[in-house]
C-alpha positions as CSV (number, residue, x, y, z in Angstrom):
1,X,90.3,81.5,73.6
2,X,91.6,78.7,75.9
3,X,90.5,78.6,79.5
4,X,93.6,76.9,81.3
5,X,91.4,75.6,84.2
6,X,89.6,73.2,81.6
7,X,90.8,70.7,79.1
8,X,88.8,69.0,76.4
9,X,88.0,65.2,76.8
10,X,86.9,63.3,73.8
11,X,85.8,59.6,73.3
12,X,84.8,57.9,70.1
13,X,83.7,54.4,69.8
14,X,83.6,52.2,66.6
15,X,82.1,48.8,66.0
16,X,84.5,46.7,64.2
17,X,83.6,45.0,60.8
18,X,86.0,42.1,61.5
19,X,88.4,40.8,64.2
20,X,91.4,43.1,64.8
21,X,93.7,40.4,63.6
22,X,91.9,39.9,60.4
23,X,93.3,40.8,56.9
24,X,90.5,43.3,56.6
25,X,91.7,45.4,59.5
26,X,95.4,45.0,58.8
27,X,95.9,48.7,57.5
28,X,93.9,50.0,60.5
29,X,96.0,48.0,63.1
30,X,99.3,48.8,61.4
31,X,98.4,52.5,61.5
32,X,97.6,52.5,65.3
33,X,101.1,53.0,66.7
34,X,102.1,55.8,64.1
35,X,98.9,57.6,64.6
36,X,99.1,57.4,68.4
37,X,102.8,58.7,68.3
38,X,101.6,61.4,66.0
39,X,98.9,62.2,68.7
40,X,101.3,62.1,71.5
41,X,103.5,64.7,69.8
42,X,100.7,66.9,68.5
43,X,100.5,70.4,69.9
44,X,97.7,70.7,72.5
45,X,97.7,66.9,73.3
46,X,97.3,66.0,76.9
47,X,96.6,62.4,77.5
48,X,95.1,59.3,75.9
49,X,93.6,56.1,77.2
50,X,95.8,53.1,76.7
51,X,96.3,49.7,78.2
52,X,99.6,47.9,78.6
53,X,99.5,47.1,74.8
54,X,100.0,50.9,74.2
55,X,96.7,51.5,72.7
56,X,93.1,51.0,73.9
57,X,91.8,48.3,71.5
58,X,91.6,45.7,74.4
59,X,89.9,48.2,76.8
60,X,86.3,47.1,77.3
61,X,83.5,49.5,76.4
62,X,79.7,49.0,76.9
63,X,80.4,45.2,77.5
64,X,80.7,44.6,73.7
65,X,83.7,42.9,72.4
66,X,83.0,44.4,68.8
67,X,83.3,47.9,70.1
68,X,86.7,49.8,70.4
69,X,87.3,52.9,72.2
70,X,89.6,55.9,71.6
71,X,89.6,58.5,74.5
72,X,92.0,61.5,74.9
73,X,92.3,64.9,76.5
74,X,93.3,68.0,74.6
75,X,94.0,71.5,75.3
76,X,91.1,72.7,73.3
77,X,88.9,72.1,70.4
78,X,91.2,73.7,67.9
79,X,94.1,71.3,69.1
80,X,91.8,68.2,68.6
81,X,90.5,69.2,65.2
82,X,93.9,70.1,63.8
83,X,95.1,66.6,64.8
84,X,92.0,65.0,63.6
85,X,92.1,66.3,60.0
86,X,95.9,66.1,59.1
87,X,98.4,63.4,58.3
88,X,98.1,59.8,59.1
89,X,95.0,60.3,61.1
90,X,93.1,62.0,58.4
91,X,94.2,59.1,56.0
92,X,92.8,56.4,58.4
93,X,89.7,58.5,59.1
94,X,89.0,58.6,55.4
95,X,89.0,54.8,55.2
96,X,86.9,54.3,58.4
97,X,84.0,52.6,56.3
98,X,86.5,49.9,55.4
99,X,87.2,49.1,59.1
100,X,84.0,50.0,61.0
101,X,80.3,49.4,60.8
102,X,78.0,52.4,60.2
103,X,76.0,53.0,63.3
104,X,73.1,55.2,63.6
105,X,73.4,56.3,67.1
106,X,76.1,58.9,68.4
107,X,79.4,57.2,68.8
108,X,81.5,60.2,69.9
109,X,81.3,63.0,72.3
110,X,83.2,65.7,73.9
111,X,83.2,67.4,77.4
112,X,85.2,69.9,79.3
113,X,87.1,68.4,82.4
114,X,89.1,70.3,85.1
115,X,92.7,70.5,84.0
116,X,94.6,67.4,85.2
117,X,91.5,65.1,85.2
118,X,91.9,61.9,83.4
119,X,88.3,60.5,82.4
120,X,87.4,56.9,82.9
121,X,85.5,54.6,80.5
122,X,82.6,54.7,82.7
123,X,82.5,58.5,82.6
124,X,82.8,58.3,78.8
125,X,80.0,55.7,78.6
126,X,77.8,58.0,80.7
127,X,78.6,61.2,78.6
128,X,77.8,59.4,75.4
129,X,74.5,57.9,76.6
130,X,73.7,61.4,77.8
131,X,74.3,62.8,74.2
132,X,72.2,60.1,72.7
133,X,69.2,60.8,75.0
134,X,69.6,64.6,75.2
135,X,71.4,65.8,72.1
136,X,74.3,68.2,72.5
137,X,74.5,70.0,76.0
138,X,77.4,71.5,77.9
139,X,77.5,68.0,79.6
140,X,78.2,66.2,76.3
141,X,78.5,67.8,73.0
142,X,79.9,67.4,69.4
143,X,82.2,69.2,67.3
144,X,79.4,70.6,65.3
145,X,77.6,71.8,68.4
146,X,80.1,72.7,71.0
147,X,80.0,74.7,74.3
148,X,82.7,76.8,75.9
149,X,84.7,75.7,78.9
150,X,82.8,76.3,82.2
151,X,79.4,76.3,80.6
152,X,78.6,73.0,82.3
153,X,75.0,72.5,83.0
154,X,74.1,70.2,85.9
155,X,72.6,66.6,85.0
156,X,69.8,65.7,87.2
157,X,71.0,63.2,89.8
158,X,74.8,63.8,88.9
159,X,77.3,66.1,90.5
160,X,79.2,68.0,87.8
161,X,83.0,67.3,87.7
162,X,85.0,69.5,89.9
163,X,82.2,69.9,92.5
164,X,81.6,67.6,95.4
165,X,84.2,65.0,96.4
166,X,87.4,64.6,94.5
167,X,88.3,61.3,93.0
């Protein structure tokens, strides 16, 4: 069941095996525009992070030039997973080991945001670091261990989204 007061934010970060303009990453780079267009048209898609280039490959994350970020907002978990595991996105996902390094730490997380909120890279970094430190919680979770909208548990020293001052 969807709670219209909340939307699902997701971030995934990947460490490149080679520069984006290398022959090794050509298929990945060539797939970006079509996959992003599929996402934009997918049922339940709300928003995605992009720079003037139309994607987010040049958006800095964690101060590391070898990391790229994908961040988007969806109506709910079902809409996100339906998109993730079909069509061109599924094809590229199946080839991720060709393009990206295998990393031991968590590189993706989900969290609920108030409808209409567009997360920042700093917010995504904070959520991902929280997941790495604490495991899945209502503040930052995974597809495997998710939480319903509105189940937000406060993080010490931080004001949960939607409470306190607005941005």
